[in-house]
C-alpha positions in Angstrom: -8.8 9.8 -15.2 -8.5 6.1 -16.1 -4.9 4.8 -15.7 -4.4 2.3 -18.5 -0.9 1.1 -17.6 -1.2 1.2 -13.8 -1.5 -1.9 -11.6 -2.6 -1.3 -8.0 -0.1 -3.0 -5.7 -1.8 -4.0 -2.5 -2.2 -6.6 0.2 -2.3 -6.5 4.0 0.1 -5.0 6.6 3.4 -6.9 6.8 2.8 -9.2 3.8 6.1 -8.1 2.2 5.1 -5.6 -0.5 8.5 -3.8 -0.3 10.4 -7.1 -0.8 8.2 -8.0 -3.8 8.7 -4.6 -5.3 12.4 -4.8 -5.0 12.3 -7.8 -7.3 9.8 -6.2 -9.7 11.9 -3.1 -10.0 14.9 -5.3 -11.0 12.6 -6.5 -13.9 12.1 -2.9 -15.1 8.8 -2.0 -13.4 8.6 1.4 -11.8 6.4 2.2 -8.9 4.6 5.1 -7.1 4.7 4.5 -3.3 1.6 5.9 -1.7 3.0 5.2 1.8 6.0 7.5 1.1 3.7 10.2 -0.2 1.4 9.7 2.8 4.3 10.2 5.2 5.4 13.4 3.5 1.9 14.7 3.4 1.3 13.9 7.1 4.4 16.0 8.0 3.2 18.8 5.7 -0.1 18.8 7.6 1.5 18.7 11.1 -0.3 21.9 12.2 -3.7 20.4 11.4 -2.7 17.1 13.0 -1.8 19.0 16.2 -5.2 20.7 16.3 -7.0 17.4 15.6 -5.1 15.0 17.8 -2.9 17.0 20.1 0.4 19.0 20.0 2.2 16.1 21.8 2.2 14.2 18.5 4.5 16.8 16.8 8.3 16.2 17.0 10.0 19.2 15.5 9.0 19.2 11.8 7.5 15.7 11.8 4.5 13.8 13.2 5.1 10.9 15.6 3.5 8.3 13.4 3.8 5.5 16.1 1.7 7.5 18.6 -0.7 8.7 16.0 -1.2 5.1 14.9 -2.1 4.1 18.4 -4.8 6.7 18.4 -6.4 6.1 15.0 -6.2 2.3 15.0 -8.0 2.2 18.3 -10.8 4.6 17.2 -12.5 4.1 13.8 -14.0 7.7 13.9 -10.6 9.3 14.4 -9.1 7.1 11.7 -11.8 8.4 9.3 -11.1 11.9 10.4 -7.5 11.5 9.6 -8.2 9.8 6.2 -10.6 12.7 5.2 -7.7 15.1 5.7 -5.0 13.1 4.0 -6.5 11.0 1.3 -7.6 13.8 -1.1 -4.1 15.4 -0.9 -2.4 12.0 -1.4 -4.7 11.2 -4.4 -3.7 14.5 -6.1 0.0 13.8 -5.8 -0.3 10.2 -7.0 -2.4 11.2 -10.0 0.2 13.8 -11.0 3.0 11.1 -10.9 0.7 8.6 -12.6 0.1 11.0 -15.5 3.9 11.0 -16.2 4.1 7.2 -16.0 1.2 6.8 -18.4 3.3 8.6 -21.1 5.8 5.7 -21.1 3.1 3.2 -22.2 4.6 0.5 -20.0 3.0 -1.2 -17.0 3.9 0.3 -13.6 2.7 -0.1 -10.0 1.0 2.2 -7.6 1.4 0.9 -4.1 -2.1 1.6 -2.5 -2.6 -0.2 0.8 -6.3 0.6 0.9 -7.1 0.2 -2.9 -10.0 -2.2 -2.4 -11.3 -0.4 0.7 -11.5 3.1 -0.8 -12.2 2.4 -4.5 -10.8 5.9 -5.2 -8.6 5.0 -8.2 -9.8 4.0 -11.7 -7.3 1.2 -12.1 -8.5 -2.1 -13.8 -5.7 -4.4 -12.7 -4.4 -5.2 -9.2 -1.5 -7.2 -7.7 -2.0 -8.6 -4.2 1.1 -9.7 -2.2 -0.3 -12.6 -0.1 0.4 -14.0 3.3 -2.2 -15.4 5.6 -3.4 -13.4 8.7 -1.5 -15.5 11.3 1.8 -14.9 9.4 1.0 -11.2 9.0 0.6 -10.9 12.8 3.9 -12.7 13.4 5.8 -10.5 11.0 4.2 -7.3 12.2 5.1 -8.1 15.9 8.7 -8.9 14.9 9.1 -5.9 12.5 7.4 -3.1 14.6 7.8 -4.5 18.1 4.1 -4.3 18.7 2.0 -6.3 21.1 -0.1 -9.1 19.7 -3.2 -7.0 20.5 -1.9 -3.9 18.6 -0.8 -6.0 15.6 -4.3 -7.5 15.3 -5.9 -4.0 15.6 -3.8 -2.7 12.7 -4.4 -5.7 10.5 -8.2 -5.7 11.3 -8.4 -2.0 10.2 -8.0 -3.3 6.6 -10.1 -5.6 4.4 -9.3 -9.2 5.2 -6.4 -10.5 3.1 -8.4 -13.5 1.9 -11.0 -11.1 0.4 -8.2 -9.1 -1.3 -6.8 -12.3 -2.7 -10.2 -13.1 -4.3 -10.4 -9.6 -5.8 -6.9 -9.6 -7.3 -5.9 -9.8 -10.9 -2.5 -11.1 -10.0 -1.3 -12.8 -6.8 2.3 -13.1 -5.5 2.5 -15.7 -2.7 4.9 -14.6 0.1 4.5 -17.4 2.6 7.9 -19.0 2.3 11.5 -17.8 1.9 13.1 -15.1 -0.3 13.9 -17.6 -3.1 10.2 -18.6 -3.3 9.2 -14.9 -3.4 11.6 -14.3 -6.3 10.2 -17.2 -8.2 6.7 -15.9 -7.7 7.7 -12.4 -8.9 9.4 -13.8 -12.0 6.2 -15.8 -12.8 3.9 -12.8 -12.4 6.3 -10.6 -14.3 5.8 -12.8 -17.4 2.0 -12.9 -17.0 1.8 -9.1 -16.7 4.0 -8.4 -19.7 2.0 -10.8 -21.8 -1.3 -9.3 -20.7 -0.3 -5.8 -21.6 1.2 -7.0 -24.9 -2.2 -8.6 -25.8 -3.9 -5.4 -24.7 -1.9 -3.4 -27.3 -2.9 -5.6 -30.2 
């Protein structure tokens, strides 16, 4: 199913997608958060996670994502095994929500961290929130309390941010302060609305 009004929101880890979306939501754009769906789906699949990666990862009704992350970001095969389980389930949930958004005939975002890597979604336009790799590493260490080595492992598990920037339809630069980010969001908001207006003619 082609999503005519969807824009894939992507970028790297710790580039500030949530901050950017806070501004975009103020301007009337709605979003579907693949990460939130992924977290819920992960917990729903806790029994399978336990059998695949060990019962020690289960904490009550939830999966210990920090410990699971250490396993899958250090082992590409295990990461693929986890993705094979989760991605089809996440895709179905996102597509259900997207079908409802399409009825509004107004642009909206689907936050898909691995949009370019997986090429699973038939979405023409993409928005990349951009920050260079060295800034990603600094932010991720500060945000998650990771070691430099763990931060680099996580960032390197995705397509390089410079390549994503080249592939993007729209780019929001998040290399400075919050005022700069807001200005970038305002600028891109106008471009997006004009593009979709032209597309309706």
